[in-house]
N, C-alpha and C positions, 0 to 999 in steps of 0.2 A: 419627650414623647412624640411619636410620629403623628402628624395631623392628617385629616381626611384627604385622601388622594384626590377626590373630585369635589371638594367642598366649594360651594358657590351657589349662584342663582340657578333655578330650574331643576334642582334635584328634588326627588321625593324625600320627605322627612320621616324619620323613624324616632319615636319617643323611647328613649332608653330609661326604663323605670326601675329605680332602686330607692327604697325608703331613705337609707343613710348614704348620701352621695359622697363619692370621692374619698372613701376610707383609705388610709395608707396601706392597709392590708389587702386591698382589692384593686390593684392597678390594672388587672386583666380586663375589667369592665370597660374602662375608658380606652385601654389599649386596643381592644377589638373595635369599639365604636369609631375611633379615630382612623382606623384603616379602611373604613367603608369608602367605596369609590363612587357608587351609583346612588347612594342615600346620604342624607345629611342628618347627623345625630342631634337630637334635642334631649338634654338630660332633665329628667323630672323626678322629684322625690319630696320627702318631708323636710329634711335638713341637710345642709352641707357640712361635711366633716373634713374637708380639705379644699384645695383650689381646683377649679375646673381646668381642663386643657386650654391653652391659649387660643382665643378666638371662638371658643365653644359657647353655645347658649345653654344656660341651665336655669330651671325654674324650681323653686322649693316652696312648700307651704309656709315656711317661716317668713317668706316675703310678703304674704298676705296680711299678716297680723302685726300691728304696731304694739298692741298690748295683749298680755295673757297668751302669748304665742304657744307655750308648752301645753297648757291645759286645752287649748283649742285643737292643737295637733293631736293630743292624746285622745280627745273625744272623737275626732275623725278616725283614728286608729281603731277605736272600739266599735264604732258604728259602721265603718266602711262606706260612708256616704261619699259618692264621687263629686258632689257639688263643689267643694273647695278646689278640686283639681280642674273642674270645668271652668271655674272663674280664673284660675291661674293660667289656663291654656287658651283663653278666649280669642287671642289673636294668632294662635298657632294652628296649623292644619296638617297634623301628622297623617301619613298613609297607613301606619300600623304602629303597634306598641310592642316593644321587646322588653319583657320583664325579666330581671335577673333574680333568681331564687323563687321557689314555689310560693312562699309567703307573699311576695310581690305579685305573683300571678293572680292569686285570690284577690288582692287589693285592687289590681288594675282591671280585673274583669268587668265590674260595673262601668268603669270609665270607657273601656273599649266598646261595650254594648251601647252606651249613650252616644258615643262618637260614630258608631257604625263601622268600625275598622277591625281588622284581624288582630288577635293577641298571640304573640309568641312568648312562651315561658321557658327559660333555661334553668335547669336544676344543676347545682354544683356539689352537693354533698349531704349536709345534715338535713336539707329539705326533702331528701328522698330516703334517708336512712334512719333518722331519729324517730323513736316510737311516738305514736299519737298521744299517749298519756303524758310523755315528757313535754310535748308541745302545748298541751292544754294547761300546763302549769305556768306558762309564760304569758304575761300580758301582751307581749308583742307578737306572739305566734298563735294564740289560742284559736283564732278564726280559721287558720289554715286546715287543721284536721276536720273541722266542722263543715267546711265548704270545698274540700278537695275534690269530692265527687262531682260537684257542679263545674269546677274548673276543668276536670277531665272530660265532661260531656260537651262543654261549650267552647273551650279554648281552641284556637285554630291549629297550633303546632306546639309540640313539647320537645325540648332538646335536652338530652343528657350530656353532661360534660365528659362522660366516659361511657363505654359499653356497660360497665358495672352499674352506673347510675341508671342507664336505660332499662336494664333488667329489673332494677328495683321499682322503677315507675310502672313497668308492665305488671309486676306482681301486685302493685297497689291499685290496679284497675284502669290505668291509662290506656287509651286505644293504640293498638300496635301500628295501625296505618298512619297515625299522626304523631308517633313518638320515635325520635331518631337520636342517634349518637352524633354529637358535633364537638370535636376538639377545637377549643379556641385557638390554640397554638401560640407560638412565640415569633418574634420578629428576627429571623435569621440574617437579615440584612443589617439591622441595627446592632445586634449582638454578635460581635466578631469573635472568632476563636482566640483564646488567650495564648500568650507566648510561654514557652517552657521556662524562661527566665523570670516570669511573673510569680511562679509558685513559691509559697512559704509553707512551713510545717504547721498548717492550721486545718483542723477539722471543723467544718462549718455546718451550722444548723440554723435554718431560717423558718420560723413558725410562730404562730400565736401560741402563747404558753397556756394551753388547755390540755386536758387529759388525752384527747384523741390523737395528739401529735406524738405521744410516746417519749417525751423529753426525759423523763425520769430513767428510762431504760438506756438511753444514750449516756446519761451521767454515770449509771452503774457500769456500763461497758468501758467508758473512758477511765474510770477509777482503776480498772484491772490493767489498763495499758500504761498508766501514767509513769510508773517507775521504769518500765522497759524503754520508754521513749521520752526522756526528760526534756527534750527541746520542743515537744509538740503541745500546742494550745488548742483548746476547744472554744470556739467563738459562737455565741448564741445571739441571734438577732431576732427581736420580737418582744412583745410584752403580753401580759394577761394575768388572770387571777391566780395562777400557780407560781408566779415568779418568786415570791418570798419563800415558799416551801421548797422550790427547786434550788434556790441559793442556799437554804439551810441543808438540803441534801448534799450539795457539793461540799459544804463546810464539814459536815459530819463524815464524809468519805475522805477528807484530807486533800481535796483537789481544788479548793476554792480559789487559790492563787493561779491555778492553771485554766480556769474557766472564766471567760469574759462575757458577762451579760451586758450587751450593748443597748438593749431596749429597741424600740422601733426606729428604723432608719428609712430614708427616702429610697425609692426604687433605684435611682442611680447609684446610691451608696451600696445597696445590696449587690448590684451587678459588679461593682468595683471589688467587693469582698470575694465574690465568686471567682474573679480573675486570679486572685492570689492564694486561694485555698488549695489544699491537696485533694479534698473530696467534700461532697455534701452528703449529709445523712438525715433521713426522715423516717424514723422507726415508728410509724403510725400504728395505732391499735383500734380495735372495735370496742367501744365502751359498753357498759351494761345497758344503756338506753338505746343501743343500736347505732350510735353515731360512729362514722368511719370516714376515712379520707376518700373523697370522690375521685381524685386524680393526683393533684399536687402540682400546681403551676410552677412552684419554685423548682421542682425537679426538672421540668422542661427548660427553664431558663439556665439552670446549672449545666444541663447536658449541651445546650446550644453554645455555652461558653467553652465547652471542651473539658468539663469537669466530670470525673467518674462519680457515680451516685450509688448510695446504698439505701434501700427502703424495705419496708416490711411486705410480706406476701399477703396483703390484705386490701380490700376495697379496690379502687381503681389504680393503685400504685403499679401493679405488674404490667399495666398497659403501656407504660413509658420506660420500663427498664428491661433490657434483654439480659437475663441472668447469665453472668460470666462473660458477657461481651461489652455491655455499656456500663456495667456496675454489678451489684449483687442484690438478690432478694433473700431476706432472712425471715424466719418465723416471728410472728409478733410476740412481744413481751419476753423475748429470749436474749438477754443481755450477753450471755456467753457466746452465742452464735454471732451476734453483732460485733463483739470485740474481736472475734477471730477474723472476720472479713475486714474490719478496719485495720487490723494488724497486717493482713496480707497486702493491702494497698499501701500502707506506710512503708513497707519493706521493699516494694517493687515499683520504682519510678517508671520503668518501661511499660509495665502493665497499666499504670495510671494514664500514661500518654495514649496507649493503644485504646483503652476503654473510652477516654475522652474523645478521641478522634471518631470512633464508631458511634458514640452518643450524639456527636454533632451531626453526623451523616443521617442518623435516624430522625433527628429534629427536622432537617431539611427535607427529608422524604415524606414524613407522616404528619409533622406538626407545624409546618410553616404557616404563619398567620396570614400572609398574603393569599396563598392558595385557599386556606380555610375560610377567609372572609369573602372571597369571591363565591365560594360554595354557599355561604350563608345568604348572600345577596340573591343568588339563584332561588333559594327557598323563599325569600321575601317576594321575588317576582312571581313565583308560582302561586303564592297565596293571593296576591292582588289580581292575578289573571283569573283565578277561580272565583274571587269575589265579584268580578264583573259579570 
């Protein structure tokens, strides 16, 4: 992972706030923070679920407690008391807090108020689309729908990971003047276009195995193609509560030996698989609770690699796919339409290369993380200038 361009003494500090730090499924949080040039990231959360970037400073509530850590962290989660975080950060002096996900924004708000610094909250998907009733049923999320209006009134800046997410925030009552679209982007310098010789007959799917990712429709589509394309494999990277049922679905469709469930892999391994796949497919859906894909960082990374991508015409997915040029958009839950587009790409290597090349160009033009992070730091600067 790239390290902070300007890390060192004399930089302003920004607290990167995420309850569950360094999850393998969320490399984009540290990827963005490590590209900061004028600010130094300080990672703050409840617990670490992975290793921090080399040389980075991270603070977690689990560090405070030698005994009964989980009950104490759980109590803080219920009460929202900023006291433990203040003790944790007593020797740190952040200029602002950047919370990832709306739930974190609500949790970080009392801390930002006590420290007297601006709070930036970035929304990525479920935190802007999931119904309040569904959130109230979760012990980890129930405070968010209760305190969302306070966050909207008091927070300094709200960032939607896509224009779709921004529209959802505006509909929920967030102020238009303080709510913006900000694409995190991908590192087009680190992710180099693949070589034609790298490609293998592999359809790739990278996702947490939950309903919103639409994996079951991909399996149904692949089942209709399996006999026509005997040498093609479907590779699924990721884990989640639906894994067993999806494996059972593949078995019942007679394609279990043609589907590789690899489980969660490191970011580097995911990128390596992108280099040798023929396409990446993310057939997201909108669930009954309103949950929908906010954008799909995996789509950006695949396109930056030069891979044609197929996604559903739902949520923020259409913002990163030029239909017919960098890949295809299909109706959600339509396995037949999905199979048709997958077959078109399998049969036409020239089209795959052309779409991959144009997808790479789109990433360089609209989603480059270096340009996007400079724009983010300009927003930080503006907030601090206003605070003065």
